[in-house]
N, C-alpha and C positions, 0 to 999 in steps of 0.2 A: 578578378578576372575568372569566370570559370571555365575550367575544362570541358570541353564537349566529349560526353562519351558516345562512342560506336552506335549504330544503330545494333547492330551485332548484340549487344551488350546488354541492350535495356529488357527490362521486362516489357510482358504486354501493357500492361497499367504504363508506365512512363512511355511507350511507343506512341498510346494514346494519347495521353498528355502531350507531348508533343507534336503530333498530328493537328489539335486542336487547338496549338499555339501559332504552328504553321501558316494553317489556313485563316486563323487571325491574321497574323501578320501580311497575309497575300492578299486579304479583303483589303485591309486600308491601305494596302500598295497599289491597288487596282484604285480604290476610291480619288487615291492621290495623281492617276496618273502616271505611277514609275512604274512601267510597261518590264524593262528588265529584270526591279526587283521580284516583281509579280511572277515572273515566269521561273526564275532561280528557285522562290520558295513553294509552287506548288508544284516545281518537281522534285525540292527536299520532302515534300508529304507523301508523293507516289513512292519515293525510296523507303519511306520512315515504313509504308503500309505494304511494303512486300513483305515486311520483316512479320508480319503478322498473319502472312499466310503460310501453306504449306504447300511447298513447292512438291511434294511429290502428286498431287494433283493435277499437275501438267505434266503432258507427257511428250516426247520426242516422236514427231510423225504425224504429229494431230495440229490442224490450224485451228486459232483464236481470233476472234475478233477484236481489234486493237480499241481500246476504250478510248473516249474522244477522238475517236477519230473514224465518224461513220463509214463503211464501205470498205474498211482497211481491214486488212485479215495478215497474220504471221505464224507462219510454219515452224514448228520447234523442231531444231536438230539435235539441241542438248540442252542440258542445266547446267549451270556451275553457281550452285548457293542459291539466291533469289534472282538470279537474271537466266532468262532463257536466250540463248543463241539460235539465230537461224534468219530465216528471208522473208522480208513482205511480199505478198504476192501481188503480181502485176508490177512491182517496182524494179530497180535495176539490179535485183540479186547479187546484191550485197551482203556479205555477211554482218550480224548486226547483236548487240545485245540488248533487250529490254529487261526492265525491270517486272518480276513477274504480275505484279499490280496492276501492270497495265493491261493485261491480257484478261478477256472475259471469259470466265468460266460458266457454260449453262450446259445441259441436259443436251442441246442439240449441237456442240462441238463438232467442226466437219472433220471426218477423216478422210487423208487424202492419202495415193498411195497405191 
């Protein structure tokens, strides 16, 4: 049995290999109709992708589109590692954390203030 490494300790190469493996496993789970396993593997891949990004590119007070959820936006209050803490716009205004890989970086990020 192999010991799993934390994403935070992996090199970029290791992270890319892990993401590819997770996506392949997720694809197979989806084909087999194993919805729960597909969702878990997809979420793990999103987490691994967060460690490939530069969290300094994400700014508190800025609103970002949420990838994979058209029309949904998230305003960052603060960052902690690869997690953006804040609120979904038009949501229940409940503080939550999203991996930064779920937030769309673009030149058109909306500034709210």
